[in-house]
C-alpha distance (Angstrom), angle and dihedral (degrees) to the residues before:
residue distance angle dihedral
M1 . . .
T2 3.77 . .
S3 3.75 123.3 .
E4 3.77 90.2 -118.5
S5 3.79 93.8 61.1
A6 3.81 94.1 41.3
E7 3.78 94.5 56.5
P8 3.75 117.4 59.2
S9 3.73 113.7 -125.4
K10 3.78 121.4 -105.2
A11 3.77 90.0 -109.2
Q12 3.80 89.1 58.4
E13 3.83 94.5 44.7
E14 3.78 98.0 48.7
P15 3.74 110.6 31.0
S16 3.74 108.1 -154.7
H17 3.73 114.4 -147.9
P18 3.77 107.8 -169.8
K19 3.78 88.7 164.7
T20 3.81 90.1 55.2
Q21 3.80 91.7 49.3
E22 3.79 90.2 45.1
N23 3.79 91.2 48.6
A24 3.80 90.9 48.3
S25 3.79 92.7 51.7
S26 3.79 92.4 44.7
H27 3.81 89.3 46.9
Q28 3.81 90.0 51.4
S29 3.80 92.7 48.3
S30 3.79 88.8 45.8
E31 3.81 89.9 53.9
E32 3.81 90.9 47.9
S33 3.78 89.3 49.1
N34 3.81 90.9 50.2
V35 3.80 90.6 50.6
S36 3.81 90.4 50.1
V37 3.79 91.8 49.2
Q38 3.81 90.7 47.8
R39 3.81 90.9 51.4
L40 3.79 91.0 48.6
L41 3.80 90.9 48.9
A42 3.81 89.9 50.0
L43 3.81 89.4 53.7
A44 3.81 90.5 46.5
K45 3.81 95.6 47.0
P46 3.83 95.1 94.3
E47 3.82 88.4 53.9
W48 3.79 96.6 52.5
K49 3.80 94.3 113.1
T50 3.80 92.9 50.3
L51 3.81 91.1 47.0
L52 3.80 91.9 47.0
V53 3.81 91.9 53.5
G54 3.82 88.5 45.3
F55 3.82 90.4 53.9
F56 3.81 89.2 48.5
F57 3.81 90.3 55.9
L58 3.81 89.6 44.6
I59 3.80 91.0 55.9
I60 3.82 92.3 46.1
A61 3.82 92.0 48.7
S62 3.80 91.2 48.5
G63 3.78 92.9 48.2
V64 3.79 93.4 46.7
S65 3.81 91.1 50.3
L66 3.81 87.8 60.9
L67 3.81 89.4 62.4
Y68 3.83 94.1 65.5
P69 3.82 94.5 78.8
Q70 3.79 90.8 49.9
A71 3.80 92.3 54.6
I72 3.80 90.8 46.5
R73 3.83 89.4 49.4
V74 3.81 90.2 55.1
I75 3.81 91.6 49.1
I76 3.81 93.4 48.0
D77 3.80 93.6 44.8
S78 3.81 91.7 48.6
T79 3.80 92.1 47.2
L80 3.80 94.9 49.0
K81 3.80 94.6 50.7
T82 3.78 116.6 98.5
T83 3.78 89.9 -125.3
K84 3.77 105.4 55.0
D85 3.81 112.1 -141.0
V86 3.82 100.6 -151.7
T87 3.80 93.0 176.5
R88 3.78 91.3 56.5
I89 3.82 91.3 47.3
N90 3.82 90.1 51.3
Q91 3.80 91.2 48.7
A92 3.80 90.9 50.6
A93 3.81 90.5 48.6
L94 3.82 90.4 51.2
A95 3.79 89.4 47.2
M96 3.81 89.2 52.9
L97 3.80 89.9 50.6
A98 3.82 90.7 50.1
I99 3.80 90.5 47.2
F100 3.80 89.7 50.3
L101 3.82 92.2 50.6
V102 3.81 94.3 46.4
Q103 3.79 91.6 46.3
G104 3.80 91.3 48.0
F105 3.80 92.4 50.2
T106 3.80 95.3 45.0
G107 3.82 91.6 44.6
A108 3.80 91.5 50.8
M109 3.80 91.9 48.0
R110 3.82 91.3 48.2
Y111 3.80 91.0 49.7
Y112 3.81 92.8 46.8
L113 3.81 95.2 47.2
F114 3.81 95.4 45.4
T115 3.80 90.9 45.9
V116 3.81 92.9 49.7
A117 3.81 91.4 47.1
G118 3.81 90.9 47.0
E119 3.80 92.4 49.7
R120 3.80 91.5 50.1
I121 3.81 92.8 47.6
V122 3.79 91.9 50.2
A123 3.82 91.9 45.5
R124 3.80 88.7 53.0
L125 3.81 90.2 48.8
R126 3.81 92.8 48.5
Q127 3.78 91.1 49.6
S128 3.80 91.2 49.3
L129 3.81 92.3 48.2
Y130 3.78 91.4 47.3
Q131 3.81 90.9 52.0
K132 3.82 90.4 49.7
I133 3.81 91.6 49.4
I134 3.81 92.6 48.8
L135 3.82 91.4 52.3
Q136 3.82 93.4 54.9
E137 3.78 122.0 112.5
V138 3.80 119.2 -102.4
A139 3.83 89.9 -108.6
F140 3.80 88.6 64.0
F141 3.81 89.8 61.6
D142 3.81 91.8 44.9
E143 3.80 89.9 58.1
R144 3.80 95.8 46.7
R145 3.74 133.0 50.6
T146 3.79 119.0 -120.0
G147 3.79 91.9 -126.6
E148 3.79 90.7 55.3
L149 3.80 91.8 54.2
T150 3.79 95.8 45.9
N151 3.80 91.2 44.7
R152 3.81 91.3 51.7
L153 3.79 90.8 46.0
A154 3.80 92.3 51.6
S155 3.80 103.7 34.8
D156 3.80 100.6 39.2
T157 3.78 92.6 49.5
T158 3.81 89.6 47.0
V159 3.81 89.6 55.0
L160 3.79 89.1 51.3
Q161 3.80 90.2 47.1
N162 3.80 90.3 54.8
T163 3.79 88.5 50.3
V164 3.80 97.5 50.7
S165 3.79 96.6 37.6
V166 3.77 126.4 71.3
């Protein structure tokens, strides 16, 4: 028997499982992501009614935007016919105007409601962070510069605000 066959190879001794390591790291980041989402949802909980109405207007605006092509189809079909149906073209044009007005209103309401909810969520987060910073020991402030803390308080919450707002 040769020495090569008597000794198991390194690959056999130490099974490397890059997939297992990859799955573990993705599982860990998935858990961290879930915790972050849960914290964000906890901050957003008082705004659930505002967000619900905002989603309602979002759905209406999206549905109404699908009506534009139908009105344009009617106008094109009526124009291409040998007998032009002016009444039908006028009705389609009025329908497009109504669609535009409804979509503008619902879009504005969606924007307003999501922005208000986002501002309130971020204000709640800033207040919570401020309270946590104030309760820190003096050594915490010795280790960190004031500018670093205020910058983190302002910029990180602004990033979150851009995420939760429209």
